[in-house]
C-alpha positions as CSV (number, residue, x, y, z in Angstrom):
1,X,-4.8,21.3,29.8
2,X,-1.3,22.3,30.9
3,X,0.9,24.8,29.1
4,X,3.5,22.1,28.4
5,X,0.8,20.0,26.6
6,X,-0.5,23.0,24.7
7,X,3.0,23.8,23.4
8,X,3.8,20.2,22.2
9,X,1.6,19.1,19.3
10,X,2.1,15.4,20.0
11,X,1.3,15.7,23.7
12,X,-1.7,17.8,22.7
13,X,-2.8,15.2,20.2
14,X,-2.4,12.2,22.6
15,X,-4.3,14.1,25.3
16,X,-7.3,14.1,22.9
17,X,-7.2,10.3,22.1
18,X,-9.5,7.7,23.7
19,X,-7.7,4.4,24.3
20,X,-10.0,1.4,24.1
21,X,-7.0,-0.8,24.6
22,X,-3.6,0.6,25.5
23,X,-0.3,-1.2,25.0
24,X,1.6,-2.3,28.1
25,X,5.2,-1.4,28.6
26,X,7.3,-4.4,27.5
27,X,9.0,-5.9,30.6
28,X,11.7,-7.6,28.5
29,X,15.2,-6.2,29.2
30,X,18.0,-6.0,26.6
31,X,20.6,-4.6,29.0
32,X,23.0,-7.6,28.4
33,X,22.6,-7.7,24.6
34,X,25.1,-5.0,23.8
35,X,27.8,-6.5,26.0
36,X,27.2,-10.0,24.7
37,X,27.4,-8.8,21.1
38,X,30.5,-6.8,21.7
39,X,32.2,-9.9,22.9
40,X,31.0,-12.0,20.0
41,X,32.3,-9.4,17.5
42,X,35.7,-9.1,19.1
43,X,36.1,-12.9,19.2
44,X,35.2,-13.3,15.5
45,X,37.4,-10.4,14.5
46,X,40.5,-11.9,16.3
47,X,39.8,-15.7,16.0
48,X,37.9,-16.0,12.8
49,X,36.5,-19.4,11.9
50,X,37.4,-20.9,15.3
51,X,35.1,-18.4,17.0
52,X,32.4,-19.1,14.5
53,X,32.6,-22.9,15.3
54,X,32.5,-22.2,19.0
55,X,29.5,-19.9,18.8
56,X,27.7,-22.4,16.5
57,X,28.1,-25.1,19.2
58,X,27.1,-22.7,22.0
59,X,24.1,-21.0,20.4
60,X,22.8,-23.5,17.7
61,X,24.0,-26.8,19.1
62,X,25.6,-27.6,15.8
63,X,29.1,-27.4,14.4
64,X,29.1,-27.5,10.6
65,X,31.9,-29.5,9.0
66,X,32.1,-26.7,6.5
67,X,30.5,-23.3,6.7
68,X,29.9,-22.9,3.0
69,X,27.0,-24.7,1.4
70,X,28.4,-26.5,-1.7
71,X,26.8,-26.2,-5.1
72,X,25.8,-29.9,-4.9
73,X,24.0,-29.2,-1.5
74,X,22.3,-26.1,-3.0
75,X,21.0,-28.1,-5.9
76,X,19.9,-30.9,-3.7
77,X,17.9,-28.5,-1.5
78,X,16.2,-27.1,-4.6
79,X,15.4,-30.7,-5.8
80,X,13.9,-31.6,-2.4
81,X,11.4,-28.7,-2.5
82,X,7.8,-29.6,-2.9
83,X,6.9,-28.7,-6.5
84,X,4.2,-26.3,-5.4
85,X,6.5,-24.6,-2.9
86,X,9.1,-24.2,-5.6
87,X,6.6,-22.7,-8.0
88,X,5.3,-20.3,-5.3
89,X,8.9,-19.3,-4.5
90,X,9.7,-18.6,-8.2
91,X,6.4,-16.6,-8.5
92,X,7.6,-14.4,-5.6
93,X,11.1,-14.1,-7.1
94,X,9.6,-13.0,-10.5
95,X,7.4,-10.4,-8.9
96,X,10.1,-9.0,-6.6
97,X,12.5,-8.9,-9.5
98,X,10.0,-7.2,-11.9
99,X,9.2,-4.5,-9.3
100,X,12.9,-3.9,-8.5
101,X,13.7,-3.6,-12.2
102,X,10.9,-1.0,-12.5
103,X,12.3,0.9,-9.5
104,X,15.9,0.8,-10.8
105,X,14.7,2.3,-14.1
106,X,13.7,5.4,-12.1
107,X,17.3,5.9,-10.7
108,X,19.0,7.6,-13.6
109,X,22.5,8.9,-14.1
110,X,22.9,12.7,-14.5
111,X,25.0,15.1,-16.4
112,X,24.3,18.8,-16.4
113,X,26.2,22.0,-17.3
114,X,25.1,24.1,-14.4
115,X,27.0,27.2,-15.5
116,X,29.0,27.7,-18.7
117,X,32.0,25.4,-18.3
118,X,30.8,23.9,-15.0
119,X,29.8,20.3,-15.6
120,X,28.2,18.3,-12.7
121,X,26.7,14.9,-12.6
122,X,26.3,11.6,-10.8
123,X,26.6,7.9,-11.5
124,X,24.5,5.0,-10.2
125,X,27.0,2.5,-9.0
126,X,26.1,-1.0,-7.6
127,X,27.6,-1.9,-4.2
128,X,30.3,-4.4,-4.9
129,X,29.7,-7.2,-2.4
130,X,26.6,-7.4,-0.3
131,X,25.9,-9.7,2.7
132,X,22.3,-10.8,3.2
133,X,21.4,-12.1,6.6
134,X,18.6,-14.7,6.3
135,X,17.0,-15.4,9.7
136,X,15.9,-18.9,10.8
137,X,13.5,-17.8,13.5
138,X,10.4,-19.6,14.7
139,X,9.1,-20.2,11.2
140,X,11.0,-20.9,7.9
141,X,10.2,-17.6,6.2
142,X,10.8,-18.7,2.6
143,X,10.3,-15.1,1.4
144,X,13.2,-13.8,3.5
145,X,16.0,-14.6,1.0
146,X,13.9,-13.4,-1.9
147,X,13.5,-9.9,-0.4
148,X,17.2,-9.4,0.4
149,X,19.0,-11.2,-2.5
150,X,16.8,-10.5,-5.6
151,X,17.0,-6.7,-5.4
152,X,20.8,-7.0,-5.0
153,X,21.0,-9.0,-8.2
154,X,18.8,-6.6,-10.0
155,X,21.0,-3.7,-8.8
156,X,24.0,-5.4,-10.4
157,X,26.0,-6.2,-7.2
158,X,29.0,-8.3,-8.2
159,X,28.6,-10.7,-5.3
160,X,25.8,-11.5,-2.9
161,X,26.8,-13.5,0.2
162,X,24.0,-15.2,2.2
163,X,24.3,-16.3,5.8
164,X,21.6,-18.3,7.6
165,X,21.6,-20.3,10.9
166,X,23.0,-23.8,10.6
167,X,19.7,-25.1,11.9
168,X,17.6,-23.3,9.2
169,X,15.4,-25.5,7.1
170,X,16.8,-26.8,3.8
171,X,14.0,-24.9,2.0
172,X,15.7,-21.7,3.1
173,X,18.9,-22.8,1.4
174,X,16.9,-23.5,-1.7
175,X,15.4,-20.0,-1.5
176,X,18.8,-18.5,-1.3
177,X,20.0,-20.5,-4.3
178,X,16.9,-19.7,-6.4
179,X,17.1,-16.0,-5.5
180,X,20.7,-15.9,-6.9
181,X,23.1,-15.9,-4.0
182,X,26.7,-16.1,-5.1
183,X,27.7,-18.0,-2.0
184,X,25.7,-19.4,1.0
185,X,27.1,-20.0,4.5
186,X,25.6,-21.8,7.5
187,X,26.4,-19.2,10.1
188,X,23.7,-17.4,12.1
189,X,23.3,-14.7,14.8
190,X,25.6,-11.9,15.7
191,X,28.6,-14.1,14.7
192,X,27.3,-14.1,11.1
193,X,27.2,-10.3,11.1
194,X,30.7,-10.2,12.5
195,X,32.0,-12.6,9.8
196,X,30.5,-10.6,7.0
197,X,31.8,-7.3,8.5
198,X,35.3,-8.4,9.2
199,X,35.8,-11.5,7.1
200,X,37.3,-14.9,8.1
201,X,39.2,-17.6,6.3
202,X,35.9,-19.0,5.1
203,X,33.7,-16.0,4.8
204,X,34.6,-12.9,2.8
205,X,34.0,-9.4,4.2
206,X,31.3,-7.4,2.5
207,X,30.6,-3.8,1.8
208,X,27.0,-3.7,3.1
209,X,24.9,-6.0,5.3
210,X,21.1,-6.2,4.8
211,X,18.3,-8.3,6.3
212,X,16.3,-8.5,9.5
213,X,17.1,-10.6,12.6
214,X,16.7,-10.9,16.4
215,X,17.9,-8.4,19.0
216,X,21.5,-9.8,18.8
217,X,21.6,-9.5,15.0
218,X,20.2,-6.0,15.2
219,X,22.7,-4.9,17.8
220,X,25.6,-6.5,15.8
221,X,24.6,-4.5,12.8
222,X,24.5,-1.3,14.9
223,X,28.0,-2.0,16.3
224,X,29.7,-2.9,12.9
225,X,28.2,0.1,11.1
226,X,30.7,2.5,9.7
227,X,33.4,0.4,7.9
228,X,30.5,-1.7,6.6
229,X,27.1,-0.3,5.6
230,X,23.8,-1.6,6.9
231,X,20.3,-1.3,5.6
232,X,18.5,-0.3,8.8
233,X,18.0,-1.3,12.5
234,X,14.7,-3.1,12.5
235,X,12.8,-4.0,15.6
236,X,9.8,-6.4,16.1
237,X,7.2,-6.3,13.4
238,X,4.3,-3.7,13.5
239,X,0.9,-3.4,11.9
240,X,-1.6,-0.6,12.3
241,X,-4.9,-0.1,10.5
242,X,-6.6,3.2,10.0
243,X,-10.4,2.9,9.7
244,X,-13.5,4.9,9.7
245,X,-17.1,3.7,10.2
246,X,-16.8,1.6,7.0
247,X,-14.2,-0.7,8.5
248,X,-15.0,-4.4,9.0
249,X,-14.1,-5.8,12.5
250,X,-13.5,-9.4,11.2
251,X,-11.1,-8.3,8.5
252,X,-9.1,-5.9,10.7
253,X,-8.8,-8.5,13.6
254,X,-7.7,-11.2,11.2
255,X,-5.0,-8.9,9.8
256,X,-3.8,-7.8,13.2
257,X,-3.4,-11.4,14.4
258,X,-1.6,-12.4,11.1
259,X,1.2,-10.1,12.2
260,X,0.9,-10.8,15.9
261,X,1.8,-14.5,15.4
262,X,5.3,-13.4,14.2
263,X,6.6,-12.6,17.7
264,X,5.5,-11.8,21.2
265,X,6.9,-8.3,20.8
266,X,4.9,-7.5,17.6
267,X,3.1,-4.2,17.8
268,X,-0.5,-4.3,16.5
269,X,-3.0,-1.5,16.5
270,X,-6.2,0.1,15.2
271,X,-6.7,3.9,14.9
272,X,-10.2,4.8,14.1
273,X,-12.8,7.6,14.3
274,X,-15.6,5.2,15.1
275,X,-15.8,3.9,18.6
276,X,-18.3,1.0,17.9
277,X,-15.7,-0.4,15.4
278,X,-13.0,-0.1,18.0
279,X,-15.0,-2.1,20.5
280,X,-16.0,-4.6,17.9
281,X,-12.4,-5.2,16.9
282,X,-11.3,-5.9,20.5
283,X,-14.1,-8.4,20.8
284,X,-13.3,-10.0,17.5
285,X,-9.6,-10.4,18.3
286,X,-10.5,-12.2,21.5
287,X,-13.0,-14.4,19.6
288,X,-10.4,-15.4,16.9
289,X,-7.7,-16.1,19.4
290,X,-9.8,-19.0,20.7
291,X,-9.2,-20.9,17.5
292,X,-5.9,-19.6,16.3
293,X,-3.2,-22.3,16.3
294,X,-0.5,-19.7,16.9
295,X,-2.4,-18.0,19.8
296,X,0.4,-18.8,22.2
297,X,2.5,-16.1,20.5
298,X,-0.3,-13.9,19.1
299,X,-2.1,-13.5,22.4
300,X,1.0,-12.3,24.2
301,X,1.7,-9.8,21.5
302,X,-1.9,-8.6,21.6
303,X,-2.0,-8.3,25.3
304,X,1.3,-6.5,25.6
305,X,1.5,-4.5,22.5
306,X,-2.1,-4.3,21.2
307,X,-3.5,-0.8,20.9
308,X,-7.0,0.4,19.9
309,X,-7.4,4.2,19.8
310,X,-10.3,6.4,18.9
311,X,-9.6,9.8,17.4
312,X,-12.0,12.8,17.3
313,X,-11.7,13.3,13.6
314,X,-9.8,12.4,10.4
315,X,-7.1,15.0,11.0
316,X,-6.2,13.5,14.4
317,X,-6.2,10.0,12.9
318,X,-3.7,11.1,10.3
319,X,-1.5,13.0,12.7
320,X,-1.4,10.1,15.2
321,X,-0.7,7.6,12.5
322,X,2.2,9.7,11.1
323,X,3.6,10.0,14.6
324,X,3.6,6.2,15.1
325,X,4.9,5.6,11.5
326,X,4.0,1.9,11.6
327,X,6.0,-0.6,9.6
328,X,2.8,-1.9,7.9
329,X,0.0,0.6,7.6
330,X,-3.4,-0.4,6.3
331,X,-6.1,2.0,5.2
332,X,-9.7,0.9,5.5
333,X,-11.7,4.0,4.9
334,X,-14.5,5.1,2.6
335,X,-12.1,6.5,-0.1
336,X,-8.9,4.7,0.8
337,X,-6.9,5.9,-2.2
338,X,-7.7,9.5,-1.5
339,X,-7.1,9.1,2.2
340,X,-3.7,7.4,1.5
341,X,-2.4,10.5,-0.2
342,X,-2.7,12.4,3.1
343,X,-0.3,10.0,4.9
344,X,3.5,10.4,5.2
345,X,4.7,8.2,8.1
346,X,4.8,4.5,7.3
347,X,7.1,1.7,6.1
348,X,4.7,0.4,3.5
349,X,1.1,1.3,2.8
350,X,-1.7,-1.1,2.1
351,X,-4.6,0.8,0.5
352,X,-8.1,-0.7,0.8
353,X,-9.2,-4.0,2.5
354,X,-8.1,-6.2,-0.4
355,X,-4.4,-5.2,0.1
356,X,-3.3,-7.6,2.8
357,X,0.1,-7.2,4.4
358,X,0.5,-11.0,3.9
359,X,0.7,-10.5,0.1
360,X,3.6,-8.1,0.5
361,X,5.2,-10.3,3.1
362,X,5.2,-13.2,0.7
363,X,5.0,-12.6,-3.0
364,X,3.3,-9.6,-4.5
365,X,6.6,-7.7,-5.3
366,X,7.1,-5.0,-2.8
367,X,9.8,-5.6,-0.1
368,X,8.9,-6.8,3.4
369,X,12.1,-5.5,5.0
370,X,10.7,-2.3,6.4
371,X,11.5,0.4,9.0
372,X,10.1,0.0,12.5
373,X,10.1,1.9,15.8
374,X,9.0,5.1,14.2
375,X,11.8,5.1,11.6
376,X,9.1,5.4,8.9
377,X,9.1,9.1,9.7
378,X,12.4,9.5,8.0
379,X,13.1,6.5,5.8
380,X,11.5,3.8,3.6
381,X,12.2,0.1,3.5
382,X,14.7,-2.1,1.7
383,X,14.6,-1.6,-2.1
384,X,16.8,-1.8,-5.1
385,X,18.1,1.7,-4.3
386,X,19.6,0.2,-1.1
387,X,22.1,-1.7,-3.2
388,X,23.4,1.2,-5.3
389,X,25.2,4.4,-4.4
390,X,24.6,7.7,-6.2
391,X,28.0,9.2,-6.4
392,X,28.6,12.7,-7.8
393,X,31.3,14.0,-10.1
394,X,32.4,17.3,-11.7
395,X,34.6,18.5,-14.4
396,X,35.4,22.2,-15.2
397,X,36.5,24.1,-18.3
398,X,38.2,27.6,-18.1
399,X,34.8,29.3,-18.3
400,X,33.7,27.3,-15.2
401,X,36.9,28.2,-13.3
402,X,36.2,31.9,-14.0
403,X,32.7,31.4,-12.6
404,X,33.4,29.6,-9.4
405,X,37.0,30.4,-8.4
406,X,36.5,34.0,-7.2
407,X,33.8,32.9,-4.7
408,X,35.9,29.9,-3.5
409,X,38.9,32.2,-3.0
410,X,37.0,34.7,-1.0
411,X,35.2,32.1,1.1
412,X,38.5,30.3,1.9
413,X,40.2,33.5,2.9
414,X,37.3,34.5,5.2
415,X,37.6,31.0,6.9
416,X,41.3,31.4,7.3
417,X,42.1,28.4,5.2
418,X,45.1,29.6,3.2
419,X,45.8,26.2,1.5
420,X,42.2,26.2,0.2
421,X,42.6,29.8,-1.0
422,X,45.8,29.0,-2.9
423,X,44.3,25.9,-4.6
424,X,41.2,27.9,-5.6
425,X,43.3,30.8,-6.9
426,X,45.9,28.7,-8.8
427,X,43.6,27.7,-11.6
428,X,42.4,31.3,-12.0
429,X,45.8,33.0,-11.7
430,X,48.0,30.5,-13.5
431,X,46.0,29.0,-16.4
432,X,49.3,28.3,-18.2
433,X,50.0,25.5,-15.8
434,X,47.0,23.6,-16.9
435,X,47.1,24.1,-20.7
436,X,49.2,20.9,-21.2
437,X,47.1,18.9,-18.8
438,X,44.7,16.3,-20.4
439,X,41.2,17.6,-20.9
440,X,38.3,16.0,-19.0
441,X,36.5,15.9,-22.3
């Protein structure tokens, strides 16, 4: 083993792995995406609604008479829902709302007297206006508006603007309405992100944009970030399963293909300590693809992005999993709950074979908008906390000034910041100036 490999823990780890099936480098190129998106953003920023109409014609083949979905149209979309579909949507909404409410209850305001007379704290403040991008995509994902809109309502955001492609199914409009969207607009793609970021005559600008989308939507979110907030930059979906010798090849293969049918760029993988299981999963995936109606997509994802890796022991399995930090991470081991406590890199964790990713994708209550491309190493997914800001404050009494001013004066002087030094010293040296000032109490 080379010295370079020995000095790099990840290279050292990967050198020990046995790949039963390795992913193939994705040949798709995104070199033109950035330039295209830059042009779209600039056009919407300067031309407003006229640019939105032009891009709707170009990209969607549709030019809506009005961008905003009227209340009558919203109610008609809900009325047209199959009764069972509506009931299932409302079931998902109730679960996502209840979990978001429980999460919000853990985010508490703070007031503390850190030193005598030095009062510090923070408030939990909802984001004022949120823009939720609701993708149309290959399939009408009825859970998509639930995951982005419901937590915003629970957080207390004053307005939630939803944008979805003009070609999106009416059931998606119904989902936005039932989830509580303040206003709904038929605008999709990068142009929708531009509209929500900059505002047009029809669509108001927002404070933060959330929700997944294609490469153009993702790039648009990246480019507008700064003046407007974003939740995250999400890539194609991912699922990995961690399994020991107790893993079941049929279950694992079924779950991998359930995610692989999303998109040809979906990453699917198995990390195991048991080579016979690895080989059985590869065979089982091939067997199931023969009868899967969405195999046209799932097979490409499996062939390009599928990975089956055998680790020498549990420690390597944990280390490699934390390095990948998969969006969806399943644990199929002998003691799954104990094993799960050893993991730190993932978007959302599915503990034990009964915890299917599909349940979270659709309706069990946790959010399906999650970090990808290794971002699970440093962030979690969309949650009610994404819709609030924790903003600090302080107020100080004379005792507090006596405690902190001398250090602030000295530090300012040592940094050569005379204005800072004077401001710090004024309250200490001239308390008479402040006696008539209103008290923070």
